[in-house]
N, C-alpha and C positions, 0 to 999 in steps of 0.2 A: 797847229793842232786844232782840229774841228771840235767844237763843243756840242755834245749831244744832249738833247733835252731828256726829261724823265720819260720812261716808257708810257705807252698809252694807258695801260691798266692803272698805273700809279696816278696818272692825271685824272682818270675817272673816279678812282677812290677818293681823291682829294675833293673833287667837286661834290660827291655824295656826302662826305663828312661835313662839308660846308653848307649842305642843304640845297644845293643847286646842281642840276645836270645840264644847264644851258651851255652853249658853246658849240663849236663845229663838231659834227659827228666824228667819232674815232673809227678809222677804217679797220675792219677785220678784228674788232675787239672780241676776244674769245668768250667774254662774259655776256655778250649781247643775247646769245641764244638762251642763257639762263634767265636774264632779266626780262625777256619777252615771253617767257612761259606763262600761260594763264594762271597756273597754281601759285607761282611765285608772286605774280602781280596781285592776285586776290588776297593772299596772305599778307602782303605788305600793305595793301589798302585797309585790311582789317586792323593791322597794328596802328595805322594812322588814325582810323576812326576811333579806336579805343583811347588813344593818347589824347585826341581832341575832346572826347567826352570827359575824361578825367581832368583835363585842364579847366573845362567849363564848370564841372560840378565840384571841383577841388575840396572846399571846406566841408561839403556834405558827406564826403567819404563813402560814396556809393559806387559800386562797380557796375559795369554794363549788364552783367548777369543778374545782379540784385535788382537793378532797375527793371529788367525784363520780367522778373517774377512779380514785382510790385504791380506792374502794368497788367499782367495776366490776372492777378487776384482782384484788381479793380474791376475788370471786365467780366471775370468768371468767379465771383465769390463763392466759397464753399466747395471748390473742387479739391481733389486730393493731390498728394505729392507726385504720384505717378503721372497723373494727367498734366500737371505743370511741366514735368520733364518732357513729355511728348509734345506739348505745344511749343516748347522752346528748343527742341532738338538736343536735349541734355541727357547724358546717361544718369541712371538713378542715383549713383553714389555722389556725383557732382551736385545734382539737384538737392539731395538730402543735406549735404554739407552747407550749401548756400542758404537753404531754408532754415537750418539750425542757427546760422549766424543772424538771420533776420529775426528769428524768434527771440534770441538772446538780446538783440538790440531793441526789442519791444515794438517792432514794426509789423510783425505778422503774428497771428494767434492760431492756435490749434484747438479743435473741438471734436469730440466723438460723435459720429452720426448715430442718431437714435435707433434707426432700423437695422444698423449693421455696426456693432460695437468694435469690430476689427478695422473699420474704415475711419480714418482721421481726416477731417476737412480743414482747409486753410482759409484764412480771411485776413484782410487788412485790419489792423488796430487803428484807433484814432490817430496815433502817432504816425502810422504808416500812411494813412490818407494825407496827413499834413506834409509828410516828406514828399509824396508824389506831387503835391501842389508846389512845393519849393523847387522840385526838380524840373517842372514844366519848362520854365524859361531857359535854364542852362542846357537842357536836352535839345531844345529847339535850336539854340545857338550852335551847339555841336553839329547838329544835322546840317544847318546852313553852311557851316565852315567846310564840312566834308564835300558838299556839292559846289562850293564857291569857285573852284577852278573851271567849272563848266559854264558855258553861256546858258541863260534861262531856257532857251528852246531845246537844249540837249539834256537837261536834267531828267525830265520825265522819260525820255527815250532810254537814258542810261539805267534808270531804275527798272523800266520794263524789261530791258535785256537781262539784267541781273535776276529779276523775278522769273523770267523764262528759263534761265539756266538752272536756278534752284529747283523749280518745279520739275524740270525734265529729268534731273538726276536725284530727286528726293529719295526714291526707293533704293538707291545704290549705297546710301550711307548706313553706318552702324546704328545711328539713332535718327531715323527719318521723322520729319515733322508730321504730326497728325493733323486733323481738321482739313483733310482733303487738299493739303498743300502741294501734293505731287502732280496735280492736274491743272491745266489752264482752262479758261472758260471754253475755248475752242475744243479742247479734248473732251470736256463733259458733253458739249453739244454733239460732237461726232459719235461719242459712245452711246448717246441716247437713241440715235437713229437705228443702229443694228439691234439694240435691245427691243425697240418697238417692232421692228421687222420680225424678230424671233417670236414675240408675243402673237403677232398676226398669223405667222405660220403654224404656231402651236394650237390655234383655236380649232381648226378642222380635226386635228388628231385627238384633241380633248373630247370633241363631240363624238368621234368614233368610239373612243373608250367608254364614254357614258352609254352609248347605244348598246355596246357589247355587254356591259354590266347589266343593263336592263334585260337583255335576252337571257343571260345566265340566271338572273333572278326569277324570270318567268318559268324557266325550266327547273327551278329549285336547286340550282348549284351555286355554291359560294365562289366568289372570285379567288383566283390563286394568289 
């Protein structure tokens, strides 16, 4: 009686659980189409990036979203909660929940804007600034670990391609990033050329309208 080995799918699942997908390719694996889908791979890469960040920052007990908000407030002190949400691509309820936790932890402070009592600005507290200083090393190690499987020459290209993808579809998401994140430098340059051309074409028309207005004024008629 011939001994049959485990099915190909079972072999792949065992390798994944063991943390490795090395080995000869499995022919006609029905899951290959799923595993090679961009959305699946990006989601999995995000899970890995978050896990590595939490491993490195462990004892500090800061999540990636909390870290993002602290970084935003260091660079844009005094902005409001809605602006924080837009800069990080968060919905307002999520941003509010995370900000509340940071306020309760004493890392972020709130203050009312003098010229608009309805607007509340956010800022780092002294403890928040010190936390960012402590996070600098672990965050950099997490970043280096995420990119470590790639040769140095490929890392910049990898990030550039991700940036291009994010910018290209920024407006398609429920919470697009603000700060002009949906355009590449090339997009902005190409957009500037037609705009300049429109301005040039509009000058003769504007001069014609001005001349017509002067003629009407000379005849004592108001423009329509």
